[in-house]
mmCIF file of the N, C-alpha and C atoms, coordinates in Angstrom:
data_MODEL
# 
_entry.id   MODEL 
# 
loop_
_atom_site.group_PDB 
_atom_site.id 
_atom_site.type_symbol 
_atom_site.label_atom_id 
_atom_site.label_alt_id 
_atom_site.label_comp_id 
_atom_site.label_asym_id 
_atom_site.label_entity_id 
_atom_site.label_seq_id 
_atom_site.pdbx_PDB_ins_code 
_atom_site.Cartn_x 
_atom_site.Cartn_y 
_atom_site.Cartn_z 
_atom_site.occupancy 
_atom_site.B_iso_or_equiv 
_atom_site.pdbx_formal_charge 
_atom_site.auth_seq_id 
_atom_site.auth_comp_id 
_atom_site.auth_asym_id 
_atom_site.auth_atom_id 
_atom_site.pdbx_PDB_model_num 
ATOM 1   N N  . MET A 1 1  ? 153.387 169.052 122.136 1.00 0.00 ? 1  MET A N  1 
ATOM 2   C CA . MET A 1 1  ? 154.067 170.275 122.496 1.00 0.00 ? 1  MET A CA 1 
ATOM 3   C C  . MET A 1 1  ? 153.051 171.387 122.750 1.00 0.00 ? 1  MET A C  1 
ATOM 4   N N  . ALA A 1 2  ? 151.971 171.412 121.975 1.00 0.00 ? 2  ALA A N  1 
ATOM 5   C CA . ALA A 1 2  ? 150.949 172.441 122.169 1.00 0.00 ? 2  ALA A CA 1 
ATOM 6   C C  . ALA A 1 2  ? 150.360 172.345 123.575 1.00 0.00 ? 2  ALA A C  1 
ATOM 7   N N  . THR A 1 3  ? 150.166 171.135 124.057 1.00 0.00 ? 3  THR A N  1 
ATOM 8   C CA . THR A 1 3  ? 149.622 170.951 125.405 1.00 0.00 ? 3  THR A CA 1 
ATOM 9   C C  . THR A 1 3  ? 150.611 171.451 126.449 1.00 0.00 ? 3  THR A C  1 
ATOM 10  N N  . ARG A 1 4  ? 151.870 171.141 126.278 1.00 0.00 ? 4  ARG A N  1 
ATOM 11  C CA . ARG A 1 4  ? 152.884 171.604 127.237 1.00 0.00 ? 4  ARG A CA 1 
ATOM 12  C C  . ARG A 1 4  ? 152.956 173.126 127.268 1.00 0.00 ? 4  ARG A C  1 
ATOM 13  N N  . VAL A 1 5  ? 152.913 173.747 126.093 1.00 0.00 ? 5  VAL A N  1 
ATOM 14  C CA . VAL A 1 5  ? 152.960 175.212 126.020 1.00 0.00 ? 5  VAL A CA 1 
ATOM 15  C C  . VAL A 1 5  ? 151.717 175.812 126.675 1.00 0.00 ? 5  VAL A C  1 
ATOM 16  N N  . ALA A 1 6  ? 150.540 175.289 126.352 1.00 0.00 ? 6  ALA A N  1 
ATOM 17  C CA . ALA A 1 6  ? 149.301 175.806 126.941 1.00 0.00 ? 6  ALA A CA 1 
ATOM 18  C C  . ALA A 1 6  ? 149.307 175.638 128.457 1.00 0.00 ? 6  ALA A C  1 
ATOM 19  N N  . ALA A 1 7  ? 149.787 174.503 128.941 1.00 0.00 ? 7  ALA A N  1 
ATOM 20  C CA . ALA A 1 7  ? 149.852 174.269 130.386 1.00 0.00 ? 7  ALA A CA 1 
ATOM 21  C C  . ALA A 1 7  ? 150.785 175.273 131.049 1.00 0.00 ? 7  ALA A C  1 
ATOM 22  N N  . GLU A 1 8  ? 151.925 175.501 130.429 1.00 0.00 ? 8  GLU A N  1 
ATOM 23  C CA . GLU A 1 8  ? 152.895 176.454 130.984 1.00 0.00 ? 8  GLU A CA 1 
ATOM 24  C C  . GLU A 1 8  ? 152.337 177.876 130.979 1.00 0.00 ? 8  GLU A C  1 
ATOM 25  N N  . GLU A 1 9  ? 151.699 178.251 129.893 1.00 0.00 ? 9  GLU A N  1 
ATOM 26  C CA . GLU A 1 9  ? 151.142 179.602 129.791 1.00 0.00 ? 9  GLU A CA 1 
ATOM 27  C C  . GLU A 1 9  ? 149.995 179.846 130.769 1.00 0.00 ? 9  GLU A C  1 
ATOM 28  N N  . ASN A 1 10 ? 149.352 178.788 131.204 1.00 0.00 ? 10 ASN A N  1 
ATOM 29  C CA . ASN A 1 10 ? 148.211 178.917 132.111 1.00 0.00 ? 10 ASN A CA 1 
ATOM 30  C C  . ASN A 1 10 ? 148.519 178.439 133.524 1.00 0.00 ? 10 ASN A C  1 
ATOM 31  N N  . ALA A 1 11 ? 149.776 178.251 133.841 1.00 0.00 ? 11 ALA A N  1 
ATOM 32  C CA . ALA A 1 11 ? 150.175 177.710 135.142 1.00 0.00 ? 11 ALA A CA 1 
ATOM 33  C C  . ALA A 1 11 ? 149.708 178.579 136.303 1.00 0.00 ? 11 ALA A C  1 
ATOM 34  N N  . ASP A 1 12 ? 149.573 179.863 136.095 1.00 0.00 ? 12 ASP A N  1 
ATOM 35  C CA . ASP A 1 12 ? 149.172 180.768 137.173 1.00 0.00 ? 12 ASP A CA 1 
ATOM 36  C C  . ASP A 1 12 ? 147.651 180.927 137.274 1.00 0.00 ? 12 ASP A C  1 
ATOM 37  N N  . LYS A 1 13 ? 146.923 180.236 136.444 1.00 0.00 ? 13 LYS A N  1 
ATOM 38  C CA . LYS A 1 13 ? 145.460 180.348 136.434 1.00 0.00 ? 13 LYS A CA 1 
ATOM 39  C C  . LYS A 1 13 ? 144.827 179.165 137.173 1.00 0.00 ? 13 LYS A C  1 
ATOM 40  N N  . GLN A 1 14 ? 143.531 179.224 137.347 1.00 0.00 ? 14 GLN A N  1 
ATOM 41  C CA . GLN A 1 14 ? 142.791 178.176 138.055 1.00 0.00 ? 14 GLN A CA 1 
ATOM 42  C C  . GLN A 1 14 ? 142.374 177.044 137.102 1.00 0.00 ? 14 GLN A C  1 
ATOM 43  N N  . CYS A 1 15 ? 143.295 176.595 136.277 1.00 0.00 ? 15 CYS A N  1 
ATOM 44  C CA . CYS A 1 15 ? 142.960 175.490 135.377 1.00 0.00 ? 15 CYS A CA 1 
ATOM 45  C C  . CYS A 1 15 ? 144.186 174.598 135.186 1.00 0.00 ? 15 CYS A C  1 
ATOM 46  N N  . LYS A 1 16 ? 143.920 173.365 134.800 1.00 0.00 ? 16 LYS A N  1 
ATOM 47  C CA . LYS A 1 16 ? 144.975 172.421 134.466 1.00 0.00 ? 16 LYS A CA 1 
ATOM 48  C C  . LYS A 1 16 ? 144.708 171.956 133.041 1.00 0.00 ? 16 LYS A C  1 
ATOM 49  N N  . ILE A 1 17 ? 145.758 171.755 132.302 1.00 0.00 ? 17 ILE A N  1 
ATOM 50  C CA . ILE A 1 17 ? 145.636 171.312 130.917 1.00 0.00 ? 17 ILE A CA 1 
ATOM 51  C C  . ILE A 1 17 ? 146.405 170.000 130.771 1.00 0.00 ? 17 ILE A C  1 
ATOM 52  N N  . PHE A 1 18 ? 145.713 168.994 130.225 1.00 0.00 ? 18 PHE A N  1 
ATOM 53  C CA . PHE A 1 18 ? 146.307 167.680 130.041 1.00 0.00 ? 18 PHE A CA 1 
ATOM 54  C C  . PHE A 1 18 ? 146.110 167.210 128.603 1.00 0.00 ? 18 PHE A C  1 
ATOM 55  N N  . ALA A 1 19 ? 147.003 166.378 128.135 1.00 0.00 ? 19 ALA A N  1 
ATOM 56  C CA . ALA A 1 19 ? 146.806 165.585 126.925 1.00 0.00 ? 19 ALA A CA 1 
ATOM 57  C C  . ALA A 1 19 ? 146.821 164.139 127.407 1.00 0.00 ? 19 ALA A C  1 
ATOM 58  N N  . ILE A 1 20 ? 145.746 163.444 127.145 1.00 0.00 ? 20 ILE A N  1 
ATOM 59  C CA . ILE A 1 20 ? 145.603 162.090 127.660 1.00 0.00 ? 20 ILE A CA 1 
ATOM 60  C C  . ILE A 1 20 ? 145.459 161.125 126.486 1.00 0.00 ? 20 ILE A C  1 
ATOM 61  N N  . ALA A 1 21 ? 146.305 160.120 126.466 1.00 0.00 ? 21 ALA A N  1 
ATOM 62  C CA . ALA A 1 21 ? 146.248 159.099 125.429 1.00 0.00 ? 21 ALA A CA 1 
ATOM 63  C C  . ALA A 1 21 ? 145.605 157.853 126.017 1.00 0.00 ? 21 ALA A C  1 
ATOM 64  N N  . PRO A 1 22 ? 144.361 157.563 125.653 1.00 0.00 ? 22 PRO A N  1 
ATOM 65  C CA . PRO A 1 22 ? 143.684 156.413 126.245 1.00 0.00 ? 22 PRO A CA 1 
ATOM 66  C C  . PRO A 1 22 ? 144.097 155.072 125.668 1.00 0.00 ? 22 PRO A C  1 
ATOM 67  N N  . GLY A 1 23 ? 144.845 155.071 124.591 1.00 0.00 ? 23 GLY A N  1 
ATOM 68  C CA . GLY A 1 23 ? 145.161 153.814 123.930 1.00 0.00 ? 23 GLY A CA 1 
ATOM 69  C C  . GLY A 1 23 ? 144.048 153.448 122.966 1.00 0.00 ? 23 GLY A C  1 
ATOM 70  N N  . ILE A 1 24 ? 144.036 152.218 122.527 1.00 0.00 ? 24 ILE A N  1 
ATOM 71  C CA . ILE A 1 24 ? 143.000 151.767 121.590 1.00 0.00 ? 24 ILE A CA 1 
ATOM 72  C C  . ILE A 1 24 ? 141.848 151.221 122.418 1.00 0.00 ? 24 ILE A C  1 
ATOM 73  N N  . VAL A 1 25 ? 140.726 151.915 122.366 1.00 0.00 ? 25 VAL A N  1 
ATOM 74  C CA . VAL A 1 25 ? 139.572 151.597 123.200 1.00 0.00 ? 25 VAL A CA 1 
ATOM 75  C C  . VAL A 1 25 ? 138.591 150.735 122.410 1.00 0.00 ? 25 VAL A C  1 
ATOM 76  N N  . ASP A 1 26 ? 138.053 149.723 123.047 1.00 0.00 ? 26 ASP A N  1 
ATOM 77  C CA . ASP A 1 26 ? 137.136 148.777 122.401 1.00 0.00 ? 26 ASP A CA 1 
ATOM 78  C C  . ASP A 1 26 ? 135.743 149.391 122.286 1.00 0.00 ? 26 ASP A C  1 
ATOM 79  N N  . THR A 1 27 ? 135.563 150.208 121.244 1.00 0.00 ? 27 THR A N  1 
ATOM 80  C CA . THR A 1 27 ? 134.304 150.913 121.020 1.00 0.00 ? 27 THR A CA 1 
ATOM 81  C C  . THR A 1 27 ? 133.582 150.336 119.802 1.00 0.00 ? 27 THR A C  1 
ATOM 82  N N  . GLU A 1 28 ? 132.404 150.865 119.516 1.00 0.00 ? 28 GLU A N  1 
ATOM 83  C CA . GLU A 1 28 ? 131.675 150.444 118.322 1.00 0.00 ? 28 GLU A CA 1 
ATOM 84  C C  . GLU A 1 28 ? 132.468 150.779 117.058 1.00 0.00 ? 28 GLU A C  1 
ATOM 85  N N  . MET A 1 29 ? 133.275 151.835 117.117 1.00 0.00 ? 29 MET A N  1 
ATOM 86  C CA . MET A 1 29 ? 134.101 152.169 115.969 1.00 0.00 ? 29 MET A CA 1 
ATOM 87  C C  . MET A 1 29 ? 135.085 151.032 115.674 1.00 0.00 ? 29 MET A C  1 
ATOM 88  N N  . GLN A 1 30 ? 135.622 150.401 116.720 1.00 0.00 ? 30 GLN A N  1 
ATOM 89  C CA . GLN A 1 30 ? 136.521 149.266 116.524 1.00 0.00 ? 30 GLN A CA 1 
ATOM 90  C C  . GLN A 1 30 ? 135.785 148.111 115.853 1.00 0.00 ? 30 GLN A C  1 
ATOM 91  N N  . ASP A 1 31 ? 134.526 147.891 116.250 1.00 0.00 ? 31 ASP A N  1 
ATOM 92  C CA . ASP A 1 31 ? 133.716 146.850 115.597 1.00 0.00 ? 31 ASP A CA 1 
ATOM 93  C C  . ASP A 1 31 ? 133.603 147.142 114.103 1.00 0.00 ? 31 ASP A C  1 
ATOM 94  N N  . ALA A 1 32 ? 133.310 148.401 113.762 1.00 0.00 ? 32 ALA A N  1 
ATOM 95  C CA . ALA A 1 32 ? 133.151 148.793 112.359 1.00 0.00 ? 32 ALA A CA 1 
ATOM 96  C C  . ALA A 1 32 ? 134.466 148.629 111.599 1.00 0.00 ? 32 ALA A C  1 
ATOM 97  N N  . ILE A 1 33 ? 135.564 148.995 112.212 1.00 0.00 ? 33 ILE A N  1 
ATOM 98  C CA . ILE A 1 33 ? 136.875 148.858 111.562 1.00 0.00 ? 33 ILE A CA 1 
ATOM 99  C C  . ILE A 1 33 ? 137.144 147.393 111.229 1.00 0.00 ? 33 ILE A C  1 
ATOM 100 N N  . ARG A 1 34 ? 136.849 146.502 112.165 1.00 0.00 ? 34 ARG A N  1 
ATOM 101 C CA . ARG A 1 34 ? 137.129 145.080 111.933 1.00 0.00 ? 34 ARG A CA 1 
ATOM 102 C C  . ARG A 1 34 ? 136.232 144.480 110.859 1.00 0.00 ? 34 ARG A C  1 
ATOM 103 N N  . GLU A 1 35 ? 135.142 145.168 110.523 1.00 0.00 ? 35 GLU A N  1 
ATOM 104 C CA . GLU A 1 35 ? 134.254 144.705 109.459 1.00 0.00 ? 35 GLU A CA 1 
ATOM 105 C C  . GLU A 1 35 ? 134.578 145.364 108.115 1.00 0.00 ? 35 GLU A C  1 
ATOM 106 N N  . ALA A 1 36 ? 135.548 146.268 108.113 1.00 0.00 ? 36 ALA A N  1 
ATOM 107 C CA . ALA A 1 36 ? 135.886 147.021 106.906 1.00 0.00 ? 36 ALA A CA 1 
ATOM 108 C C  . ALA A 1 36 ? 136.519 146.138 105.844 1.00 0.00 ? 36 ALA A C  1 
ATOM 109 N N  . ASP A 1 37 ? 136.520 146.641 104.649 1.00 0.00 ? 37 ASP A N  1 
ATOM 110 C CA . ASP A 1 37 ? 137.199 145.997 103.531 1.00 0.00 ? 37 ASP A CA 1 
ATOM 111 C C  . ASP A 1 37 ? 138.674 146.392 103.597 1.00 0.00 ? 37 ASP A C  1 
ATOM 112 N N  . SER A 1 38 ? 139.565 145.441 103.461 1.00 0.00 ? 38 SER A N  1 
ATOM 113 C CA . SER A 1 38 ? 140.995 145.736 103.587 1.00 0.00 ? 38 SER A CA 1 
ATOM 114 C C  . SER A 1 38 ? 141.481 146.721 102.523 1.00 0.00 ? 38 SER A C  1 
ATOM 115 N N  . SER A 1 39 ? 140.761 146.833 101.417 1.00 0.00 ? 39 SER A N  1 
ATOM 116 C CA . SER A 1 39 ? 141.162 147.819 100.405 1.00 0.00 ? 39 SER A CA 1 
ATOM 117 C C  . SER A 1 39 ? 140.880 149.244 100.881 1.00 0.00 ? 39 SER A C  1 
ATOM 118 N N  . HIS A 1 40 ? 139.946 149.392 101.825 1.00 0.00 ? 40 HIS A N  1 
ATOM 119 C CA . HIS A 1 40 ? 139.644 150.709 102.398 1.00 0.00 ? 40 HIS A CA 1 
ATOM 120 C C  . HIS A 1 40 ? 140.416 150.966 103.683 1.00 0.00 ? 40 HIS A C  1 
ATOM 121 N N  . PHE A 1 41 ? 140.881 149.899 104.304 1.00 0.00 ? 41 PHE A N  1 
ATOM 122 C CA . PHE A 1 41 ? 141.605 150.031 105.569 1.00 0.00 ? 41 PHE A CA 1 
ATOM 123 C C  . PHE A 1 41 ? 142.770 149.048 105.570 1.00 0.00 ? 41 PHE A C  1 
ATOM 124 N N  . PRO A 1 42 ? 143.937 149.506 105.117 1.00 0.00 ? 42 PRO A N  1 
ATOM 125 C CA . PRO A 1 42 ? 145.092 148.599 104.976 1.00 0.00 ? 42 PRO A CA 1 
ATOM 126 C C  . PRO A 1 42 ? 145.557 147.948 106.273 1.00 0.00 ? 42 PRO A C  1 
ATOM 127 N N  . ARG A 1 43 ? 145.257 148.542 107.420 1.00 0.00 ? 43 ARG A N  1 
ATOM 128 C CA . ARG A 1 43 ? 145.712 147.978 108.702 1.00 0.00 ? 43 ARG A CA 1 
ATOM 129 C C  . ARG A 1 43 ? 144.667 147.045 109.328 1.00 0.00 ? 43 ARG A C  1 
ATOM 130 N N  . LEU A 1 44 ? 143.745 146.553 108.531 1.00 0.00 ? 44 LEU A N  1 
ATOM 131 C CA . LEU A 1 44 ? 142.643 145.727 109.021 1.00 0.00 ? 44 LEU A CA 1 
ATOM 132 C C  . LEU A 1 44 ? 143.119 144.551 109.871 1.00 0.00 ? 44 LEU A C  1 
ATOM 133 N N  . GLU A 1 45 ? 144.070 143.780 109.389 1.00 0.00 ? 45 GLU A N  1 
ATOM 134 C CA . GLU A 1 45 ? 144.531 142.598 110.130 1.00 0.00 ? 45 GLU A CA 1 
ATOM 135 C C  . GLU A 1 45 ? 145.146 142.990 111.474 1.00 0.00 ? 45 GLU A C  1 
ATOM 136 N N  . GLU A 1 46 ? 145.846 144.092 111.491 1.00 0.00 ? 46 GLU A N  1 
ATOM 137 C CA . GLU A 1 46 ? 146.438 144.570 112.748 1.00 0.00 ? 46 GLU A CA 1 
ATOM 138 C C  . GLU A 1 46 ? 145.346 144.857 113.780 1.00 0.00 ? 46 GLU A C  1 
ATOM 139 N N  . PHE A 1 47 ? 144.265 145.496 113.353 1.00 0.00 ? 47 PHE A N  1 
ATOM 140 C CA . PHE A 1 47 ? 143.181 145.819 114.278 1.00 0.00 ? 47 PHE A CA 1 
ATOM 141 C C  . PHE A 1 47 ? 142.395 144.581 114.692 1.00 0.00 ? 47 PHE A C  1 
ATOM 142 N N  . LYS A 1 48 ? 142.281 143.617 113.820 1.00 0.00 ? 48 LYS A N  1 
ATOM 143 C CA . LYS A 1 48 ? 141.652 142.342 114.203 1.00 0.00 ? 48 LYS A CA 1 
ATOM 144 C C  . LYS A 1 48 ? 142.512 141.634 115.244 1.00 0.00 ? 48 LYS A C  1 
ATOM 145 N N  . THR A 1 49 ? 143.820 141.723 115.091 1.00 0.00 ? 49 THR A N  1 
ATOM 146 C CA . THR A 1 49 ? 144.742 141.111 116.049 1.00 0.00 ? 49 THR A CA 1 
ATOM 147 C C  . THR A 1 49 ? 144.648 141.787 117.411 1.00 0.00 ? 49 THR A C  1 
ATOM 148 N N  . PHE A 1 50 ? 144.486 143.112 117.437 1.00 0.00 ? 50 PHE A N  1 
ATOM 149 C CA . PHE A 1 50 ? 144.314 143.813 118.721 1.00 0.00 ? 50 PHE A CA 1 
ATOM 150 C C  . PHE A 1 50 ? 143.173 143.187 119.516 1.00 0.00 ? 50 PHE A C  1 
ATOM 151 N N  . LYS A 1 51 ? 142.052 142.931 118.841 1.00 0.00 ? 51 LYS A N  1 
ATOM 152 C CA . LYS A 1 51 ? 140.883 142.348 119.512 1.00 0.00 ? 51 LYS A CA 1 
ATOM 153 C C  . LYS A 1 51 ? 141.175 140.909 119.931 1.00 0.00 ? 51 LYS A C  1 
ATOM 154 N N  . LYS A 1 52 ? 141.725 140.122 119.009 1.00 0.00 ? 52 LYS A N  1 
ATOM 155 C CA . LYS A 1 52 ? 141.986 138.713 119.278 1.00 0.00 ? 52 LYS A CA 1 
ATOM 156 C C  . LYS A 1 52 ? 142.956 138.543 120.451 1.00 0.00 ? 52 LYS A C  1 
ATOM 157 N N  . GLU A 1 53 ? 143.944 139.421 120.556 1.00 0.00 ? 53 GLU A N  1 
ATOM 158 C CA . GLU A 1 53 ? 144.951 139.319 121.613 1.00 0.00 ? 53 GLU A CA 1 
ATOM 159 C C  . GLU A 1 53 ? 144.608 140.144 122.847 1.00 0.00 ? 53 GLU A C  1 
ATOM 160 N N  . ASN A 1 54 ? 143.366 140.611 122.906 1.00 0.00 ? 54 ASN A N  1 
ATOM 161 C CA . ASN A 1 54 ? 142.863 141.351 124.075 1.00 0.00 ? 54 ASN A CA 1 
ATOM 162 C C  . ASN A 1 54 ? 143.722 142.595 124.389 1.00 0.00 ? 54 ASN A C  1 
ATOM 163 N N  . LYS A 1 55 ? 144.093 143.331 123.341 1.00 0.00 ? 55 LYS A N  1 
ATOM 164 C CA . LYS A 1 55 ? 144.922 144.521 123.511 1.00 0.00 ? 55 LYS A CA 1 
ATOM 165 C C  . LYS A 1 55 ? 144.109 145.818 123.491 1.00 0.00 ? 55 LYS A C  1 
ATOM 166 N N  . LEU A 1 56 ? 142.794 145.695 123.452 1.00 0.00 ? 56 LEU A N  1 
ATOM 167 C CA . LEU A 1 56 ? 141.938 146.881 123.447 1.00 0.00 ? 56 LEU A CA 1 
ATOM 168 C C  . LEU A 1 56 ? 141.559 147.237 124.882 1.00 0.00 ? 56 LEU A C  1 
ATOM 169 N N  . LYS A 1 57 ? 141.501 148.510 125.163 1.00 0.00 ? 57 LYS A N  1 
ATOM 170 C CA . LYS A 1 57 ? 141.121 148.969 126.502 1.00 0.00 ? 57 LYS A CA 1 
ATOM 171 C C  . LYS A 1 57 ? 139.606 148.943 126.655 1.00 0.00 ? 57 LYS A C  1 
ATOM 172 N N  . ASP A 1 58 ? 139.173 148.590 127.850 1.00 0.00 ? 58 ASP A N  1 
ATOM 173 C CA . ASP A 1 58 ? 137.763 148.598 128.180 1.00 0.00 ? 58 ASP A CA 1 
ATOM 174 C C  . ASP A 1 58 ? 137.289 150.051 128.297 1.00 0.00 ? 58 ASP A C  1 
ATOM 175 N N  . PRO A 1 59 ? 136.207 150.431 127.604 1.00 0.00 ? 59 PRO A N  1 
ATOM 176 C CA . PRO A 1 59 ? 135.732 151.816 127.653 1.00 0.00 ? 59 PRO A CA 1 
ATOM 177 C C  . PRO A 1 59 ? 135.419 152.302 129.070 1.00 0.00 ? 59 PRO A C  1 
ATOM 178 N N  . GLU A 1 60 ? 134.875 151.430 129.899 1.00 0.00 ? 60 GLU A N  1 
ATOM 179 C CA . GLU A 1 60 ? 134.551 151.840 131.267 1.00 0.00 ? 60 GLU A CA 1 
ATOM 180 C C  . GLU A 1 60 ? 135.812 152.111 132.080 1.00 0.00 ? 60 GLU A C  1 
ATOM 181 N N  . GLU A 1 61 ? 136.840 151.314 131.855 1.00 0.00 ? 61 GLU A N  1 
ATOM 182 C CA . GLU A 1 61 ? 138.122 151.528 132.537 1.00 0.00 ? 61 GLU A CA 1 
ATOM 183 C C  . GLU A 1 61 ? 138.715 152.891 132.144 1.00 0.00 ? 61 GLU A C  1 
ATOM 184 N N  . VAL A 1 62 ? 138.664 153.202 130.866 1.00 0.00 ? 62 VAL A N  1 
ATOM 185 C CA . VAL A 1 62 ? 139.169 154.485 130.379 1.00 0.00 ? 62 VAL A CA 1 
ATOM 186 C C  . VAL A 1 62 ? 138.345 155.624 130.966 1.00 0.00 ? 62 VAL A C  1 
ATOM 187 N N  . ALA A 1 63 ? 137.031 155.470 130.986 1.00 0.00 ? 63 ALA A N  1 
ATOM 188 C CA . ALA A 1 63 ? 136.164 156.514 131.553 1.00 0.00 ? 63 ALA A CA 1 
ATOM 189 C C  . ALA A 1 63 ? 136.475 156.743 133.028 1.00 0.00 ? 63 ALA A C  1 
ATOM 190 N N  . ARG A 1 64 ? 136.706 155.665 133.786 1.00 0.00 ? 64 ARG A N  1 
ATOM 191 C CA . ARG A 1 64 ? 137.053 155.823 135.205 1.00 0.00 ? 64 ARG A CA 1 
ATOM 192 C C  . ARG A 1 64 ? 138.363 156.595 135.370 1.00 0.00 ? 64 ARG A C  1 
ATOM 193 N N  . ALA A 1 65 ? 139.322 156.350 134.485 1.00 0.00 ? 65 ALA A N  1 
ATOM 194 C CA . ALA A 1 65 ? 140.592 157.080 134.547 1.00 0.00 ? 65 ALA A CA 1 
ATOM 195 C C  . ALA A 1 65 ? 140.361 158.568 134.294 1.00 0.00 ? 65 ALA A C  1 
ATOM 196 N N  . TYR A 1 66 ? 139.542 158.890 133.321 1.00 0.00 ? 66 TYR A N  1 
ATOM 197 C CA . TYR A 1 66 ? 139.232 160.292 133.050 1.00 0.00 ? 66 TYR A CA 1 
ATOM 198 C C  . TYR A 1 66 ? 138.540 160.941 134.246 1.00 0.00 ? 66 TYR A C  1 
ATOM 199 N N  . VAL A 1 67 ? 137.609 160.236 134.853 1.00 0.00 ? 67 VAL A N  1 
ATOM 200 C CA . VAL A 1 67 ? 136.901 160.780 136.028 1.00 0.00 ? 67 VAL A CA 1 
ATOM 201 C C  . VAL A 1 67 ? 137.882 161.041 137.159 1.00 0.00 ? 67 VAL A C  1 
ATOM 202 N N  . ARG A 1 68 ? 138.808 160.106 137.399 1.00 0.00 ? 68 ARG A N  1 
ATOM 203 C CA . ARG A 1 68 ? 139.822 160.317 138.445 1.00 0.00 ? 68 ARG A CA 1 
ATOM 204 C C  . ARG A 1 68 ? 140.617 161.597 138.184 1.00 0.00 ? 68 ARG A C  1 
ATOM 205 N N  . ILE A 1 69 ? 140.975 161.813 136.941 1.00 0.00 ? 69 ILE A N  1 
ATOM 206 C CA . ILE A 1 69 ? 141.734 163.014 136.588 1.00 0.00 ? 69 ILE A CA 1 
ATOM 207 C C  . ILE A 1 69 ? 140.895 164.266 136.812 1.00 0.00 ? 69 ILE A C  1 
ATOM 208 N N  . LEU A 1 70 ? 139.650 164.226 136.393 1.00 0.00 ? 70 LEU A N  1 
ATOM 209 C CA . LEU A 1 70 ? 138.773 165.391 136.554 1.00 0.00 ? 70 LEU A CA 1 
ATOM 210 C C  . LEU A 1 70 ? 138.461 165.686 138.020 1.00 0.00 ? 70 LEU A C  1 
ATOM 211 N N  . GLU A 1 71 ? 138.310 164.638 138.813 1.00 0.00 ? 71 GLU A N  1 
ATOM 212 C CA . GLU A 1 71 ? 137.984 164.836 140.230 1.00 0.00 ? 71 GLU A CA 1 
ATOM 213 C C  . GLU A 1 71 ? 139.175 165.316 141.048 1.00 0.00 ? 71 GLU A C  1 
ATOM 214 N N  . ARG A 1 72 ? 140.379 164.916 140.687 1.00 0.00 ? 72 ARG A N  1 
ATOM 215 C CA . ARG A 1 72 ? 141.574 165.239 141.476 1.00 0.00 ? 72 ARG A CA 1 
ATOM 216 C C  . ARG A 1 72 ? 142.717 165.728 140.584 1.00 0.00 ? 72 ARG A C  1 
ATOM 217 N N  . PRO A 1 73 ? 142.522 166.792 139.804 1.00 0.00 ? 73 PRO A N  1 
ATOM 218 C CA . PRO A 1 73 ? 143.572 167.209 138.870 1.00 0.00 ? 73 PRO A CA 1 
ATOM 219 C C  . PRO A 1 73 ? 144.890 167.580 139.542 1.00 0.00 ? 73 PRO A C  1 
ATOM 220 N N  . ASP A 1 74 ? 144.843 168.025 140.788 1.00 0.00 ? 74 ASP A N  1 
ATOM 221 C CA . ASP A 1 74 ? 146.075 168.403 141.472 1.00 0.00 ? 74 ASP A CA 1 
ATOM 222 C C  . ASP A 1 74 ? 146.961 167.208 141.805 1.00 0.00 ? 74 ASP A C  1 
ATOM 223 N N  . HIS A 1 75 ? 146.414 165.997 141.757 1.00 0.00 ? 75 HIS A N  1 
ATOM 224 C CA . HIS A 1 75 ? 147.201 164.793 142.034 1.00 0.00 ? 75 HIS A CA 1 
ATOM 225 C C  . HIS A 1 75 ? 148.011 164.348 140.820 1.00 0.00 ? 75 HIS A C  1 
ATOM 226 N N  . PHE A 1 76 ? 147.802 165.002 139.685 1.00 0.00 ? 76 PHE A N  1 
ATOM 227 C CA . PHE A 1 76 ? 148.475 164.614 138.450 1.00 0.00 ? 76 PHE A CA 1 
ATOM 228 C C  . PHE A 1 76 ? 149.435 165.723 138.042 1.00 0.00 ? 76 PHE A C  1 
ATOM 229 N N  . THR A 1 77 ? 150.713 165.439 138.135 1.00 0.00 ? 77 THR A N  1 
ATOM 230 C CA . THR A 1 77 ? 151.720 166.451 137.856 1.00 0.00 ? 77 THR A CA 1 
ATOM 231 C C  . THR A 1 77 ? 152.158 166.460 136.402 1.00 0.00 ? 77 THR A C  1 
ATOM 232 N N  . GLU A 1 78 ? 151.999 165.339 135.720 1.00 0.00 ? 78 GLU A N  1 
ATOM 233 C CA . GLU A 1 78 ? 152.382 165.268 134.301 1.00 0.00 ? 78 GLU A CA 1 
ATOM 234 C C  . GLU A 1 78 ? 151.316 165.965 133.465 1.00 0.00 ? 78 GLU A C  1 
ATOM 235 N N  . VAL A 1 79 ? 151.740 166.567 132.378 1.00 0.00 ? 79 VAL A N  1 
ATOM 236 C CA . VAL A 1 79 ? 150.815 167.228 131.457 1.00 0.00 ? 79 VAL A CA 1 
ATOM 237 C C  . VAL A 1 79 ? 150.339 166.242 130.390 1.00 0.00 ? 79 VAL A C  1 
ATOM 238 N N  . ILE A 1 80 ? 151.227 165.337 129.998 1.00 0.00 ? 80 ILE A N  1 
ATOM 239 C CA . ILE A 1 80 ? 150.900 164.368 128.957 1.00 0.00 ? 80 ILE A CA 1 
ATOM 240 C C  . ILE A 1 80 ? 151.134 162.972 129.522 1.00 0.00 ? 80 ILE A C  1 
ATOM 241 N N  . PHE A 1 81 ? 150.099 162.135 129.464 1.00 0.00 ? 81 PHE A N  1 
ATOM 242 C CA . PHE A 1 81 ? 150.261 160.775 129.961 1.00 0.00 ? 81 PHE A CA 1 
ATOM 243 C C  . PHE A 1 81 ? 149.221 159.847 129.355 1.00 0.00 ? 81 PHE A C  1 
ATOM 244 N N  . ALA A 1 82 ? 149.464 158.570 129.463 1.00 0.00 ? 82 ALA A N  1 
ATOM 245 C CA . ALA A 1 82 ? 148.549 157.545 128.975 1.00 0.00 ? 82 ALA A CA 1 
ATOM 246 C C  . ALA A 1 82 ? 147.736 157.003 130.146 1.00 0.00 ? 82 ALA A C  1 
ATOM 247 N N  . VAL A 1 83 ? 146.539 156.545 129.847 1.00 0.00 ? 83 VAL A N  1 
ATOM 248 C CA . VAL A 1 83 ? 145.713 155.949 130.894 1.00 0.00 ? 83 VAL A CA 1 
ATOM 249 C C  . VAL A 1 83 ? 145.591 154.452 130.669 1.00 0.00 ? 83 VAL A C  1 
# 
């Protein structure tokens, strides 16, 4: 909601405001999470399953989506969206 309000309040200015949900990205942090102790991270098995079932987003794919948004913000009419 904060993003929607900020976007509306700045609609007459030379800026665009977005909230972008990249999903679960396969980063080094994901590697560390999968090595965690389940007593410190109760959702450990769920995150291991994300990797095993190929449900993690490729970091380069996510970065390309962000670049597309930055290069052509006027082509994106939604304020909040997933990549």
